[in-house]
FISE-138996 format. One line per 10 residues: number of its first residue (from 1); their letters; for each residue x, y, z of N, C-alpha, C. Coordinates in nm, 3 decimals. Example, Ala and Ser with C-alpha at 12.3 -4.5 7.8 and 13.67 -1.06 7.14 Angstrom:
<drenbas>
1	as	1.319 -0.569 0.780 1.230 -0.450 0.780 1.320 -0.330 0.780 | 1.285 -0.225 0.708 1.367 -0.106 0.714 1.290 0.003 0.787
</drenbas>
This chain:
<drenbas>
1	xxxxxxxxxx	-0.144 -2.704 -0.814 -0.166 -2.689 -0.956 -0.036 -2.639 -1.019 | 0.005 -2.699 -1.127 0.131 -2.660 -1.188 0.113 -2.542 -1.282 | 0.224 -2.482 -1.320 0.221 -2.365 -1.407 0.164 -2.400 -1.543 | 0.198 -2.516 -1.594 0.147 -2.554 -1.727 -0.004 -2.565 -1.725 | -0.063 -2.611 -1.615 -0.208 -2.620 -1.605 -0.270 -2.481 -1.607 | -0.206 -2.387 -1.539 -0.257 -2.249 -1.540 -0.245 -2.191 -1.681 | -0.131 -2.215 -1.746 -0.114 -2.166 -1.883 -0.218 -2.226 -1.976 | -0.247 -2.355 -1.959 -0.350 -2.419 -2.041 -0.487 -2.356 -2.015 | -0.518 -2.330 -1.887 -0.645 -2.268 -1.852 -0.656 -2.128 -1.912 | -0.550 -2.048 -1.896 -0.555 -1.911 -1.947 -0.560 -1.908 -2.099
11	xxxxxxxxxx	-0.496 -2.004 -2.163 -0.494 -2.006 -2.309 -0.617 -2.071 -2.369 | -0.709 -2.122 -2.285 -0.823 -2.196 -2.337 -0.931 -2.106 -2.398 | -0.950 -1.987 -2.347 -1.054 -1.899 -2.399 -0.996 -1.781 -2.473 | -1.074 -1.726 -2.565 -1.026 -1.612 -2.642 -0.993 -1.492 -2.553 | -1.084 -1.456 -2.465 -1.062 -1.338 -2.381 -0.943 -1.360 -2.287 | -0.935 -1.479 -2.229 -0.824 -1.506 -2.137 -0.691 -1.513 -2.209 | -0.689 -1.571 -2.327 -0.562 -1.579 -2.400 -0.517 -1.440 -2.444 | -0.610 -1.354 -2.482 -0.573 -1.216 -2.517 -0.520 -1.142 -2.395 | -0.585 -1.163 -2.282 -0.540 -1.099 -2.159 -0.401 -1.148 -2.119 | -0.377 -1.276 -2.132 -0.246 -1.332 -2.099 -0.139 -1.276 -2.194
21	xxxxxxxxxx	-0.170 -1.266 -2.321 -0.074 -1.212 -2.418 -0.045 -1.064 -2.389 | -0.148 -0.989 -2.353 -0.131 -0.846 -2.323 -0.044 -0.829 -2.198 | -0.071 -0.910 -2.096 0.008 -0.901 -1.973 0.154 -0.937 -2.000 | 0.178 -1.038 -2.083 0.316 -1.076 -2.117 0.385 -0.963 -2.194 | 0.311 -0.897 -2.283 0.366 -0.785 -2.360 0.403 -0.670 -2.267 | 0.317 -0.640 -2.170 0.345 -0.533 -2.074 0.467 -0.565 -1.989 | 0.483 -0.691 -1.952 0.600 -0.729 -1.872 0.728 -0.714 -1.954 | 0.724 -0.751 -2.083 0.842 -0.732 -2.168 0.875 -0.584 -2.184 | 0.771 -0.502 -2.202 0.793 -0.357 -2.215 0.850 -0.299 -2.086 | 0.805 -0.350 -1.970 0.858 -0.303 -1.842 1.006 -0.335 -1.831
31	xxxxxxxxxx	1.046 -0.455 -1.872 1.187 -0.492 -1.867 1.269 -0.404 -1.961 | 1.216 -0.377 -2.079 1.287 -0.290 -2.174 1.302 -0.150 -2.115 | 1.192 -0.097 -2.060 1.193 0.038 -2.003 1.297 0.048 -1.893 | 1.301 -0.051 -1.805 1.398 -0.049 -1.696 1.541 -0.051 -1.750 | 1.562 -0.116 -1.863 1.694 -0.118 -1.924 1.732 0.012 -1.991 | 1.634 0.086 -2.040 1.660 0.212 -2.109 1.683 0.328 -2.013 | 1.631 0.319 -1.892 1.637 0.430 -1.796 1.750 0.411 -1.697 | 1.796 0.521 -1.635 1.892 0.507 -1.524 1.827 0.429 -1.409 | 1.909 0.367 -1.327 1.858 0.281 -1.221 1.755 0.351 -1.132 | 1.783 0.475 -1.092 1.693 0.543 -0.998 1.556 0.568 -1.060
41	xxxxxxxxxx	1.549 0.579 -1.193 1.419 0.598 -1.259 1.355 0.464 -1.296 | 1.437 0.368 -1.332 1.383 0.238 -1.372 1.309 0.168 -1.260 | 1.347 0.198 -1.137 1.283 0.134 -1.022 1.145 0.192 -0.990 | 1.119 0.315 -1.030 0.993 0.379 -0.992 0.900 0.405 -1.109 | 0.942 0.373 -1.230 0.857 0.391 -1.348 0.794 0.257 -1.383 | 0.663 0.254 -1.398 0.591 0.131 -1.426 0.511 0.144 -1.555 | 0.524 0.043 -1.641 0.441 0.038 -1.761 0.300 0.006 -1.714 | 0.207 0.095 -1.744 0.070 0.076 -1.699 -0.016 0.009 -1.804 | 0.003 0.049 -1.933 -0.081 -0.007 -2.038 -0.021 0.025 -2.174 | -0.065 -0.048 -2.271 -0.030 -0.024 -2.411 -0.161 -0.022 -2.488
51	xxxxxxxxxx	-0.195 0.094 -2.542 -0.318 0.109 -2.619 -0.279 0.140 -2.762 | -0.287 0.042 -2.848 -0.245 0.061 -2.987 -0.096 0.086 -2.992 | -0.059 0.205 -3.035 0.082 0.243 -3.043 0.118 0.347 -2.937 | 0.040 0.352 -2.831 0.062 0.450 -2.724 0.091 0.376 -2.593 | 0.208 0.403 -2.538 0.250 0.340 -2.413 0.221 0.436 -2.298 | 0.162 0.384 -2.191 0.130 0.465 -2.074 0.219 0.418 -1.960 | 0.292 0.514 -1.901 0.385 0.485 -1.793 0.342 0.564 -1.670 | 0.339 0.496 -1.556 0.309 0.561 -1.428 0.438 0.583 -1.351 | 0.450 0.701 -1.290 0.563 0.732 -1.201 0.508 0.777 -1.067 | 0.594 0.777 -0.966 0.549 0.805 -0.831 0.549 0.953 -0.794
61	xxxxxxxxxx	0.620 1.037 -0.869 0.624 1.178 -0.831 0.622 1.267 -0.955 | 0.582 1.392 -0.933 0.574 1.487 -1.044 0.713 1.521 -1.096 | 0.813 1.524 -1.009 0.949 1.554 -1.052 1.002 1.449 -1.148 | 0.977 1.323 -1.116 1.019 1.216 -1.206 0.938 1.217 -1.335 | 0.813 1.258 -1.326 0.730 1.266 -1.446 0.788 1.368 -1.543 | 0.835 1.482 -1.491 0.895 1.584 -1.577 1.021 1.530 -1.644 | 1.107 1.463 -1.565 1.229 1.406 -1.622 1.197 1.301 -1.728 | 1.097 1.219 -1.701 1.061 1.114 -1.796 1.001 1.174 -1.923 | 0.921 1.278 -1.909 0.864 1.344 -2.027 0.973 1.402 -2.115 | 1.080 1.451 -2.054 1.192 1.503 -2.132 1.265 1.390 -2.206
71	xxxxxxxxxx	1.258 1.269 -2.152 1.327 1.156 -2.212 1.241 1.081 -2.314 | 1.116 1.122 -2.334 1.026 1.050 -2.425 1.083 1.037 -2.566 | 1.138 1.143 -2.628 1.191 1.125 -2.763 1.300 1.018 -2.772 | 1.391 1.017 -2.676 1.497 0.915 -2.681 1.441 0.777 -2.647 | 1.340 0.770 -2.561 1.277 0.641 -2.533 1.207 0.585 -2.656 | 1.142 0.673 -2.732 1.077 0.627 -2.856 1.180 0.566 -2.951 | 1.296 0.630 -2.960 1.404 0.577 -3.045 1.454 0.443 -2.991 | 1.472 0.435 -2.859 1.520 0.311 -2.797 1.421 0.196 -2.820 | 1.293 0.223 -2.803 1.193 0.119 -2.826 1.190 0.076 -2.973 | 1.204 0.174 -3.064 1.205 0.141 -3.206 1.325 0.052 -3.240
81	xxxxxxxxxx	1.441 0.084 -3.184 1.559 -0.001 -3.206 1.537 -0.141 -3.152 | 1.459 -0.153 -3.046 1.431 -0.284 -2.986 1.318 -0.357 -3.059 | 1.261 -0.294 -3.163 1.157 -0.359 -3.242 1.015 -0.331 -3.198 | 0.997 -0.231 -3.111 0.863 -0.194 -3.065 0.830 -0.058 -3.124 | 0.732 -0.054 -3.212 0.694 0.072 -3.275 0.588 0.142 -3.191 | 0.624 0.259 -3.143 0.532 0.339 -3.062 0.514 0.476 -3.124 | 0.393 0.524 -3.120 0.363 0.657 -3.170 0.386 0.762 -3.062 | 0.353 0.725 -2.936 0.365 0.821 -2.827 0.382 0.747 -2.695 | 0.439 0.817 -2.598 0.450 0.766 -2.461 0.388 0.870 -2.370 | 0.286 0.830 -2.297 0.220 0.919 -2.202 0.274 0.888 -2.063
91	xxxxxxxxxx	0.302 0.993 -1.989 0.354 0.979 -1.853 0.249 1.034 -1.757 | 0.213 0.952 -1.660 0.114 0.993 -1.561 0.169 0.972 -1.421 | 0.132 1.062 -1.332 0.173 1.050 -1.192 0.069 0.964 -1.122 | 0.115 0.854 -1.065 0.027 0.764 -0.990 0.078 0.759 -0.847 | 0.025 0.847 -0.765 0.067 0.855 -0.626 0.012 0.735 -0.551 | 0.096 0.673 -0.471 0.050 0.561 -0.390 -0.052 0.609 -0.289 | -0.146 0.524 -0.260 -0.250 0.555 -0.163 -0.184 0.572 -0.026 | -0.191 0.692 0.026 -0.130 0.720 0.156 -0.234 0.703 0.266 | -0.201 0.622 0.360 -0.286 0.608 0.478 -0.197 0.624 0.600 | -0.236 0.712 0.689 -0.153 0.729 0.810 -0.154 0.599 0.890
101	xxxxxxxxxx	-0.049 0.575 0.965 -0.045 0.452 1.044 -0.157 0.452 1.147 | -0.210 0.336 1.177 -0.320 0.330 1.275 -0.270 0.371 1.412 | -0.356 0.429 1.491 -0.314 0.470 1.625 -0.280 0.346 1.708 | -0.189 0.360 1.802 -0.155 0.244 1.885 -0.276 0.201 1.966 | -0.286 0.072 1.992 -0.403 0.027 2.070 -0.404 0.087 2.209 | -0.521 0.116 2.255 -0.536 0.178 2.386 -0.505 0.075 2.494 | -0.420 0.113 2.588 -0.386 0.023 2.697 -0.499 0.022 2.798 | -0.540 -0.097 2.833 -0.647 -0.109 2.933 -0.592 -0.185 3.052 | -0.623 -0.137 3.168 -0.573 -0.199 3.289 -0.688 -0.266 3.362 | -0.659 -0.384 3.413 -0.757 -0.460 3.490 -0.703 -0.473 3.631
111	xxxxxxxxxx	-0.786 -0.439 3.726 -0.740 -0.442 3.866 -0.716 -0.586 3.911 | -0.637 -0.600 4.014 -0.605 -0.732 4.070 -0.732 -0.800 4.119 | -0.821 -0.723 4.180 -0.947 -0.779 4.231 -1.030 -0.837 4.118 | -1.037 -0.765 4.007 -1.115 -0.811 3.893 -1.053 -0.937 3.835 | -0.920 -0.940 3.820 -0.853 -1.059 3.766 -0.879 -1.180 3.855 | -0.869 -1.160 3.987 -0.893 -1.270 4.081 -1.038 -1.319 4.072 | -1.130 -1.225 4.059 -1.272 -1.262 4.047 -1.300 -1.339 3.920 | -1.241 -1.295 3.809 -1.262 -1.366 3.683 -1.195 -1.504 3.686 | -1.080 -1.511 3.753 -1.013 -1.641 3.767 -1.095 -1.739 3.848 | -1.154 -1.690 3.957 -1.237 -1.780 4.039 -1.366 -1.817 3.966
121	xxxxxxxxxx	-1.420 -1.727 3.885 -1.537 -1.759 3.804 -1.502 -1.868 3.703 | -1.386 -1.858 3.644 -1.344 -1.959 3.547 -1.326 -2.095 3.616 | -1.283 -2.095 3.743 -1.265 -2.220 3.816 -1.398 -2.288 3.848 | -1.506 -2.209 3.856 -1.637 -2.268 3.887 -1.704 -2.326 3.764 | -1.657 -2.291 3.646 -1.716 -2.342 3.522 -1.654 -2.476 3.486 | -1.724 -2.556 3.403 -1.666 -2.683 3.359 -1.532 -2.658 3.285 | -1.437 -2.750 3.300 -1.302 -2.731 3.246 -1.302 -2.717 3.094 | -1.394 -2.785 3.027 -1.394 -2.780 2.880 -1.483 -2.667 2.826 | -1.532 -2.582 2.912 -1.619 -2.473 2.872 -1.541 -2.367 2.793 | -1.592 -2.324 2.676 -1.523 -2.219 2.602 -1.513 -2.088 2.681
131	xxxxxxxxxx	-1.613 -2.060 2.762 -1.610 -1.939 2.844 -1.498 -1.948 2.947 | -1.482 -2.064 3.010 -1.376 -2.081 3.109 -1.239 -2.063 3.044 | -1.222 -2.120 2.925 -1.094 -2.105 2.855 -1.067 -1.959 2.822 | -1.171 -1.890 2.775 -1.155 -1.748 2.740 -1.122 -1.665 2.863 | -1.188 -1.692 2.974 -1.161 -1.617 3.098 -1.019 -1.642 3.146 | -0.973 -1.767 3.142 -0.837 -1.797 3.185 -0.734 -1.727 3.096 | -0.761 -1.727 2.967 -0.673 -1.659 2.873 -0.668 -1.509 2.902 | -0.786 -1.450 2.929 -0.793 -1.307 2.959 -0.717 -1.275 3.086 | -0.734 -1.354 3.190 -0.665 -1.331 3.318 -0.515 -1.344 3.298 | -0.473 -1.442 3.218 -0.330 -1.463 3.194 -0.268 -1.342 3.121
141	xxx	-0.340 -1.290 3.021 -0.287 -1.175 2.945 -0.295 -1.046 3.024 | -0.395 -1.034 3.107 -0.413 -0.909 3.182 -0.316 -0.901 3.299 | -0.263 -1.011 3.343 -0.178 -1.009 3.461 -0.037 -1.027 3.426
</drenbas>
């Protein structure tokens, strides 16, 4: 499906066209924000939403949130110069969902006798049997 078909689909309904326009507006604001901020802040600050004349920005840490809150007055001026009228900019800390890494898989050992027994069982089954294929695969990986 081509991009123009997707654009036609999204622009076909009132709700979808409003959603598409809002998403495009947020992307433009994100690009502007990244241009107004130093590189180290522009990479971690994300435009989350625009509600009326209030811009909501998410940052990854409380320290950056404090720095960004201090920069709100100058950002308001920068956005106004760029033609975006904002009444306020809210800064919120949006910590990424932290999940510890999964534990390594438990190593299981299969004795030589067991591998030989499973191999001989697989040999007694029909060659096209799914069970025989699975047993051969298991013996190959276990040995």
